[in-house]
N, C-alpha and C positions, 0 to 999 in steps of 0.2 A: 585178083581180088581176094583178100583174106576173109575167111568166114569166121563166125564166132568160135567154131571148134578149133580152127587153126590158130587164132589169136589168144585163146584161153579166156576170153571175156564173154560171159553170157549176158545178153541184153534182153530186156522184157519188152514185148510189143503188144499193144492193145489193138485188136481188130474190131471195128464198129461197122456192122452191116446188117440189114434186115433180111438179106437173101441167104438162106442156109447153104446153098451150093457154093457161093462165093467164100463164105466163112470156111467151109470144109476144105476147099482147094488151098486157100491161103494158110490155114492152120497146118495142113500136112506139109506144104512146101517149107514154111518157116521153121516148123519143128524139126524137120529133116536137116535143115541148114544149121541147127544148133541154137535157135532162139527159144526163149520161154515165151509162150503165147497165152494171152488172155482174150476173152471174147465178150462183146456186148452187142445186143440186138437193137438197141434204140439209144437216143441221145441221153435220156435221163440216167439210164444204167451206165452208160459210158462215163458220165461225169462222176458218178458215185465211185466206180472202180478206179478211175484215174486218180481221184482224191485219196483213195486208200492205198493203192499199189504203187503209185507214181512210176508208171512205165517209162522206158527210155525213148519210146516213139509211139505215135498213134496213127493207124491207118483208118481214115474216117470217110465213110460213104456220105455223099451229099444228099441224095434223094432218099429220105426215110420218112415214114409216116409220123405224125406228131411233130416232134422237134427235129427239124432238118439239120444237115451237117453244118451249115453256116451258123445257125444259132448255137449249136453244140460247141463249135469252135470258139465262138465269141465268149461263151460262159467259161470255157476252159481257160481262156486267156485273161479273164477277169480275176481268177483265183491265183494269188501269188504262188501257191504251192504247185499248181499245174501249168502256170504261165510259161516256164522255160521249156516244156516238153515240145519237141518238134511234131507238127501235125501235117500229114500228107493226105490230101483229098483224093478220094477215088470217085471218078465221075464219068458219066457217059455224055455229059454236056460238052458241046464243041464250041459254044459261043465264048468269045474272048472276054466279054463283060462278066460272065459267070466266073471265069478263072480269076479275073482281077478282083471280083467281089470276095473270092476265097482268100486271096492274098491280103486283102484289107481286113479280113476277120482275124488274120494272124497265122495262116498256113504258110509253110515254107516251100511246098512243092505240090504237085498234083500228078495222079496217074490216070490215064484215060482207059475207060472200059470199052470193049473187053481188053483186059491187060495181058501183057506178056510177062510170065513169071520171072524170066531172067531180068527183065527191066525193073520189076518190083524189087528183086533182091539187090540189084545194083543201086537203085535210089535209096533203099533202106540203109545199105552199107555206107553210102556217101554221107547221108545225114547223121547217122550214128557217129561216124568218124568226125564230122564237123562238130557234133555236140561234145564229144570227148575232148577235142581240141579246145573248144570254148570253155569247158569245165576246168581243163588243165590251166588255161590262161587265167580264168577267174580265181582258181586256187593260188596260182603264182602271184597274181595281183594282190590277193588277200594276204598271202604270206609276206610279200614285199611291203604291203601297206602296214602290216603289223610290225615288220622290221623298222620301217620308216617311223612309225609311231613311237616305237621303243627308242629309236635313235633320236627322234625329236624330243622325247621326254628326257633323254640323257643330255641333249644339248641345252634344254631349258634348265636342267639341274646344274649343268656346268656354267650356264649363263648367270644363274642366281649366285653361284659360288664366285664367279668372276666379278659380278657386281659388288658382292661383299668384299672381295679382295681389293677391288678398285677403290671402294670407299675407304678401306683401311689404308691403302697406298696413298690416296689423296690426303688423308689425315697425316700420314707420315711425311709426305712431301711438304704439306703446309707447316709441319713442325720443323722441317729441315730448311726449306726455302719458302718462306711464307709470303706469298704475294710479291710485291715489288722489291725483290732482293732482301727481304727480311729473313735472315738466316739464323736458325736457333735449334738447339736441342736442350736448352736450359729449361728445367722444370719451372723455375720461377718466372721466366720470360714467357713460357707457354700460358701461364695464368694471365699474364698481361694480354696476350693475343686472344684468349678466350673472352676476356672482358671486351676487347675491341670488336670481336665478332658479334657479341650480344648487342652492342649499341649501334653498330654500323647500319643495320637496316632501318633504324628509326630516323627521325629528323632532329634528334636531340643535339644540342650544342655540346661539343667535346673539347676539353682542355687537356692538352698533353704537357706533362711536366717532366723535367729531367735535365741533367747536365748537358753541356754542349758536346756534340759529337756522338750522341747516343742513338741517332736515327729517328728523331721526332718527326721529320718530314716524311719518312717512309711509313711511319704509323698513320700519319694524316692521309697519305695517298691510299693506304689500305682501307681506312674508314670510307673514303669516297668510292673505291673500287667495289666494296661489298655492299654499297647502298643502292637504293633504287634510282639514284642520280648518276650512276656510273657512265651512262651514255651522254651525259651533259658535261660541260666544262668544269674542271677544278682549277680555280684561279688562285695563284699564290701572290702574297705581298709580304716582304720582309720589312717589318716596322722599324727595324734598327738601321736599315740600309738607305733610308731616304731622309733628307732634311725635314725638319718639322714644318717648314713653309710649303713643302710639296706633298706631304703625305695625305692631307685632306683632299687635294685635287686627285691624287692617285686612287683614293678609296671611293670618292663620290663623284668625281668628274667636275668640270667647270664649264661655264658659258663663255662664249666669245666676248672678249673685252672685260672680263671680270677682274683681271689684274694685269699688270705689265707683262707682256709676253704671251698673253692668252689670245692668240690670233685666230683661233677657231674653237668651236665647241669640242669638248673632250668627254668621252664616255669613261666613267670610272669603273673600278674593279668590281664593285657590287652589281652594277648593271651588266657587266660582262658575265658574271657568274649567275645571273638570274636563271632559276630552274636547276642549278648545279650546286657546287660547293665552293666556298672561299676559305683559304687557309691563311690565317693571320699569324705569321711566324714572328717570334720575339715580341709578343703582345705587351710584355712588360716595359718595352721601350716606347710605347705610344705616348705622345705628348698629353699632359693632363687636360689641357683645354679642348682637346679633340675627343676625349673619352665620352662626354655626354651625347655627342652626335652618334658615336658608335653604339652606345647603350640604346638609343632610340631605334636604330636599325634592328638591333637584336630583339627588342620588345615589340615594335610596331611594324617592322619590315618596310619602313619608309624613310625618305631623306630628300634633301634638295641639293642640286649641284652648287658648287661655289659660284656665287654671283647670280644664282637663279631663284625664282619664286615658285616654280611649279614643283609640287610634291610628287615624287616618284615612288612607286611601290615595287618591291622585289620579293621573290621567294627563294631565299638562299639559305643553305645549311652552313653553319659556321663551325670551323675547327680552328682552334687557337693553340699556340705553343709558346712556352717560355722556359728559360733556365733560371729565372729569378724566383725568389720566395715572395709571392705577391702579397702575402699577409704582412711581411716585413715592409714591403713597399707601401702598403696601406697605412701602417703605423707611422711611417716616415712622411706621409702626405704626398707620395708620388703616384698613387694609384687609387682610383675611386672604389670604395667598398661595394657600392651597388653594382658596378660593372663586374667586379670580381665574382660576386654571387651569381650574376647572370651568365658569366662564362663557365663557372665551375659547376655546371649541372652534372656532368659525367667526367670526372677526372681520370686520366690514364697516366700511370707512371712509367716512363721509359727508363729502364734500369741501366746503370753504368756498367761498363764492361767488367769491372772488378767483381761485380755481383753475378756474372754469368760467364766465368772463365772457361766453362766446358764448351763454349761456342768458339773459342779461339782457333782450334784446328779447322773447323768448318769455314770460318771467316778467312783464314790464311789461304785455304784451297780456292775459295771464291775470288779473292783478290789476285792470286797468282793467275787464275784463268782470265779474269777481267783485264788486268793490265799487261799480262804476258802476251796476249793477242795483239795489243797495240805495239808492243816492242818486238814482235816476231820471235818470242821466246816461249818455249814450252817447259814447264816444270813438272816432272814426273814423280819426284820424291821430295818429301819434307822430313828431314831426320827428326827423330824423337828428341834429340838434344836441343834442336831449335825450338820445337813446341814447348819443351820444358822451360827453356829460358824465357820465352814469351809469356808463358803462364805465370811465372814467378813475378813478373813485372806488374805494377799496380795500375798502369794506364790512366793517368790523370786526364789525357786527351781523348780517352774512350776509343770508339771504333774508328773515328777519323784519324787518330794518331796511329792506330794499328795499320790502317790502309796506307798511310804515308810511309811507314817503315817498310811494309812489304814491297812497295814500289822501289825504294832504295835498295832492298836486298835483291830484287829482280835485276836491277842494273849491275850490281856488283857480283852476282853469282855467275861463274864462268860456264857452267854446263846445264844439265837438266835437273840438278839437285839444288834446292834452295839452301844457300850458305849464309850463316849469320854474319860472318865477316868481322873484321876488327872494328870497323866503324859502328856496326849494329851492336856488337857485344859491348863496346865501350859505352855507348849511349844507355843500354839497358843496365849495365853495372853502375853507372853514375846515378841514374834516376832510382834504381832499386835500392842502392845504398842510402840515398837521401830519404827515401820513403821509410826504409827500415829504421833509420835513426829517429825519425819523427813519430813512428808508430809502434816502436818496440814496447810491449806491455804484457802483463800477465794474462792468463786465460780468462780470469774473471773480469779484468779490465776490458779485454777484447770483446767478451760477450756483452758486457754492459754498453760498450760503445756501439756495437752492431745493433742491438735491440733499440737503443736510443735513436740511432740514425734512421731505422725503419719507422719508428714511431713519429719522428719528425716528418718523414715523407708522407705518412698517412694523417698528419695533423693530429696525432695522438689518439686516433681512433683504433681501438683494440680489436673489436669483433666486427662481423659483417663482411660483405662482399669485398669492400676496399679497405678492410682493417689490417693492422699489422700482423695479427695472428695468421691471416690467410697468406700473406707474403712470406712469413717465416715458417709456414707449414706446421703450425702449432695449434693446439686446442686453446681457445681464449682463456679458459680458467687456468691452464698451465702457464700461459704467458703472464697472467696477473700474478701468479705465484712467484714466477721468476723475477718479475719487476719488484715485488716486495723484498725478495731475498737479496737482490742486487742494489736495493735502495733507489730504484728509479721511480721518481714521482712525477705525476702529470702536472704540467704548469697550470696556473689559475686561468680559467676561461675556456679550457678544453674539456669536452665530455667524451666518454667512451663510445 
């Protein structure tokens, strides 16, 4: 057994006893063994000394006048400062119940009087060793807790940073592959997507305008995906693909026997889309006599099936698309003006590929991956010469034409490099030459033509969210100045 002198650690022991002889014997024995010894003759004095000196161990007599050892121990354990100090009872009591009572008060051990000094030293040594181990463990736990707290703080810091980076990356991904295969890095087209994101969460009717092949259906699907209706159906109907005699039945359904061939009741697309979204593609092709019924659904949310008398109500978000100039259609009597204004609540312009040529490399990679997988072919390289040739072309058929050409190039490319080939090069040369012959003009003419084209797209609206200045990335007053300089005049009937 190591003594304090051998271990180099001096521990303080408080002796609490009202018998002078016991104190004297213990004081001499413990001092000789290398301990620092304090003495108290009653419970009150013991509590005061323990609170001030905080000894490493207390030898506490049970039977003392006034405050006995049990009460003294109870009070020591109530004080947070003295609670950890191990207490050894010294008692002449032999009853087990008294010993149990001592343990209940918080004592860790007891020594029976008359005590053997060697036994006292052994018990003291054991409990001091246990306390040092406990203190070491508590210190280790505290240190590890501090380390863990620091590590956790670092993790939280990294988590916040990662969330910020993820937000940025999601934005980047949305800019590169925006929702349902909408691929872009075009600044102009990103503005279109931002407008889409603004209107999508609402129930507002959206009219998507643009040339054929520009991806109007993908924009419509993005509107649905970003809306609160994303978990419900998006029902599509192509108004140009159905005969005029069938489109009403497709939209609104029919009752059994309502016309020849109506052998059963049919649910229309509006009923199918209840709670979701209906996409009316090529809305400019809708027959004129059917347009009032569509207007009623848009305004009132109600209709009757063909041959039916029961009025049905639906909650449907309408997204329409057309490549036609509906204002021209109105002027020529082929489209109702009131329906146009009901559809044109929030117009979105799907830009032609010639206005977003910086997207061509991304689109080529996408179509190579998409169609290469079906052909069992992997394209690892697209030469700059191929991209340059594709970029020079004007793409009258827009993205659809580019996709078709990439499919042909995949078929004719012999290895893992996309080759333009003679067929592709000849096609591009032929169409580029024709385009150049028709569009060769001075810089001023080109600027005038481009600004006029954008103004026509925005219905000659210069400023505001959907104005030409926003699409051209110009200050409205600057655009007005350029219009005056180039002699561009707003047609009668249009306001800025």
